[in-house]
C-alpha positions as CSV (number, residue, x, y, z in Angstrom):
1,M,-30.0,-26.8,-43.4
2,V,-27.6,-24.0,-44.2
3,V,-25.0,-22.3,-41.9
4,A,-23.1,-19.3,-43.2
5,G,-20.2,-17.4,-41.6
6,D,-18.1,-14.5,-42.6
7,G,-14.3,-14.6,-42.8
8,Q,-13.2,-11.7,-40.6
9,V,-11.0,-12.1,-37.6
10,S,-10.5,-8.9,-35.7
11,L,-8.3,-7.9,-32.8
12,S,-9.7,-4.8,-31.2
13,N,-10.4,-2.6,-34.2
14,T,-7.8,-4.2,-36.5
15,V,-8.6,-6.9,-39.1
16,I,-6.1,-9.7,-38.6
17,K,-7.5,-12.1,-41.2
18,S,-10.3,-11.8,-43.8
19,N,-10.7,-15.3,-45.0
20,A,-11.1,-17.5,-41.8
21,R,-13.3,-20.5,-42.1
22,K,-15.7,-20.2,-39.2
23,V,-18.2,-22.8,-40.4
24,R,-17.5,-26.5,-41.0
25,P,-19.1,-29.9,-41.0
26,L,-18.6,-32.1,-37.9
27,G,-18.9,-35.8,-37.1
28,K,-19.6,-37.8,-40.2
29,G,-20.8,-34.7,-42.0
30,D,-24.3,-34.8,-40.6
31,V,-23.8,-31.8,-38.3
32,I,-22.7,-28.3,-39.3
33,A,-21.1,-26.0,-36.7
34,G,-20.1,-22.3,-36.8
35,F,-18.4,-20.2,-34.2
36,A,-17.9,-16.6,-33.1
37,G,-15.2,-15.5,-30.7
38,A,-11.7,-16.6,-30.1
39,T,-10.5,-18.9,-32.8
40,A,-8.4,-21.2,-30.7
41,D,-11.2,-21.6,-28.2
42,A,-13.6,-22.4,-30.9
43,M,-11.3,-25.1,-32.3
44,T,-11.2,-26.6,-28.8
45,L,-15.0,-26.6,-28.7
46,F,-15.2,-28.2,-32.2
47,E,-13.0,-31.0,-31.0
48,R,-15.0,-31.5,-27.8
49,L,-18.3,-31.5,-29.6
50,E,-17.0,-34.1,-32.1
51,A,-16.1,-36.3,-29.2
52,K,-19.6,-35.9,-27.7
53,L,-21.2,-36.6,-31.1
54,E,-19.2,-39.9,-31.2
55,Q,-20.4,-40.7,-27.7
56,Y,-24.0,-39.8,-28.5
57,P,-24.5,-40.6,-32.2
58,N,-27.6,-39.1,-33.9
59,Q,-28.4,-37.2,-30.7
60,L,-27.3,-33.6,-31.4
61,T,-29.2,-32.1,-28.5
62,R,-27.9,-34.6,-26.0
63,A,-24.3,-34.1,-27.2
64,C,-24.7,-30.3,-26.9
65,V,-26.1,-30.5,-23.4
66,E,-23.3,-32.8,-22.3
67,L,-20.7,-30.3,-23.9
68,A,-22.5,-27.4,-22.1
69,K,-22.2,-29.2,-18.8
70,D,-18.5,-29.7,-19.3
71,W,-18.1,-26.1,-20.5
72,R,-19.6,-24.8,-17.3
73,T,-17.9,-27.1,-14.9
74,D,-14.4,-27.8,-16.3
75,R,-12.0,-25.2,-15.1
76,Y,-10.1,-25.0,-18.4
77,L,-13.2,-24.9,-20.6
78,R,-14.9,-22.2,-18.5
79,R,-12.2,-19.8,-19.7
80,L,-13.0,-20.3,-23.4
81,E,-14.4,-17.3,-25.1
82,A,-16.5,-18.5,-28.0
83,M,-20.1,-19.2,-29.0
84,M,-21.2,-22.0,-31.4
85,I,-24.1,-22.6,-33.7
86,V,-24.7,-26.3,-34.4
87,A,-27.3,-27.9,-36.6
88,D,-28.4,-31.1,-38.1
89,R,-31.4,-31.8,-40.4
90,E,-33.9,-31.4,-37.6
91,T,-32.3,-29.2,-34.9
92,S,-30.6,-25.8,-34.7
93,L,-28.9,-24.8,-31.5
94,V,-26.8,-22.0,-30.0
95,L,-24.2,-23.1,-27.4
96,T,-22.7,-20.5,-25.0
97,G,-20.0,-20.6,-22.3
98,T,-22.6,-19.9,-19.6
99,G,-24.0,-23.4,-20.3
100,D,-26.9,-22.3,-22.5
101,V,-28.2,-24.6,-25.1
102,L,-30.8,-22.6,-27.0
103,E,-33.1,-23.7,-29.7
104,P,-34.8,-20.9,-31.7
105,E,-38.5,-20.8,-32.3
106,N,-38.2,-20.2,-36.0
107,G,-35.0,-22.1,-36.9
108,I,-33.0,-18.9,-37.6
109,I,-29.9,-18.3,-35.5
110,A,-27.1,-15.8,-35.6
111,I,-24.1,-15.1,-33.4
112,G,-21.1,-12.8,-33.3
113,S,-20.6,-9.1,-33.8
114,G,-22.8,-8.9,-36.9
115,G,-25.2,-11.6,-35.6
116,N,-28.1,-9.3,-34.7
117,Y,-28.0,-7.6,-38.1
118,A,-27.9,-11.0,-39.9
119,L,-30.7,-12.3,-37.7
120,A,-32.9,-9.4,-38.4
121,A,-32.3,-9.6,-42.1
122,A,-32.9,-13.4,-42.2
123,R,-36.1,-13.0,-40.3
124,A,-37.3,-10.3,-42.7
125,L,-36.4,-12.5,-45.7
126,A,-37.8,-15.7,-44.3
127,D,-41.3,-15.1,-45.9
128,S,-39.8,-14.4,-49.3
129,D,-39.4,-16.8,-52.3
130,M,-35.7,-17.2,-51.5
131,D,-34.3,-20.6,-50.4
132,A,-32.3,-21.0,-47.2
133,E,-28.9,-20.5,-48.9
134,Q,-30.1,-17.3,-50.7
135,I,-31.5,-16.0,-47.4
136,A,-28.2,-16.7,-45.5
137,R,-26.1,-15.1,-48.2
138,R,-28.3,-12.0,-48.4
139,A,-28.4,-11.7,-44.6
140,M,-24.6,-11.9,-44.3
141,K,-24.3,-9.2,-47.0
142,I,-26.6,-7.0,-45.0
143,A,-24.7,-7.6,-41.8
144,A,-21.4,-6.9,-43.5
145,D,-22.7,-3.6,-44.9
146,I,-23.6,-2.5,-41.3
147,C,-21.1,-4.1,-39.0
148,V,-17.4,-3.2,-39.3
149,F,-16.4,-6.5,-37.6
150,T,-18.2,-8.6,-40.4
151,N,-17.0,-9.0,-44.0
152,E,-18.5,-10.3,-47.2
153,N,-16.1,-13.2,-47.5
154,V,-18.7,-15.8,-46.7
155,T,-18.5,-19.6,-46.3
156,V,-21.7,-21.5,-46.6
157,E,-22.1,-25.1,-45.5
158,K,-25.1,-27.2,-46.4
159,L,-25.8,-30.7,-45.1
160,G,-24.8,-33.2,-47.7
161,K,-23.3,-30.6,-50.0
162,D,-20.4,-28.2,-49.4
163,T,-20.7,-24.8,-51.1
164,K,-18.1,-22.1,-50.6
165,D,-18.1,-18.6,-52.0
166,K,-14.9,-16.7,-51.3
């Protein structure tokens, strides 16, 4: 399982930071999460998801559904502006502030401003001889070439092994 994220943080049409770490392991290292949207909001969601993972160990989908319920019903959480990708060895999910917990048909997910570009590129490369990390890196490069809100400063996390390319 591989999750990749760029490092660009933008405010309107200004780059505020180019080396943010939007992808990280959670729990005991058996879950990877990535975010798009407001950084402080995403950090709050990371903390809440870690608590749910402790409450529901080895049940990523259950933990995500419980987080989504809280996100929709809690007055404070409802105002958070972020999306998350979470994955373990068997499951990949997208979590949204509207309470969606979405699992893709083909295991490829992308979010954020460059997400659609990265998703299209990854789907096109999925039938190639490239491994998951190579596909993720190439898809992020393609997204960065197209989207002005995406850069080539990519962080890649793999379950069981941490690989960073900055």
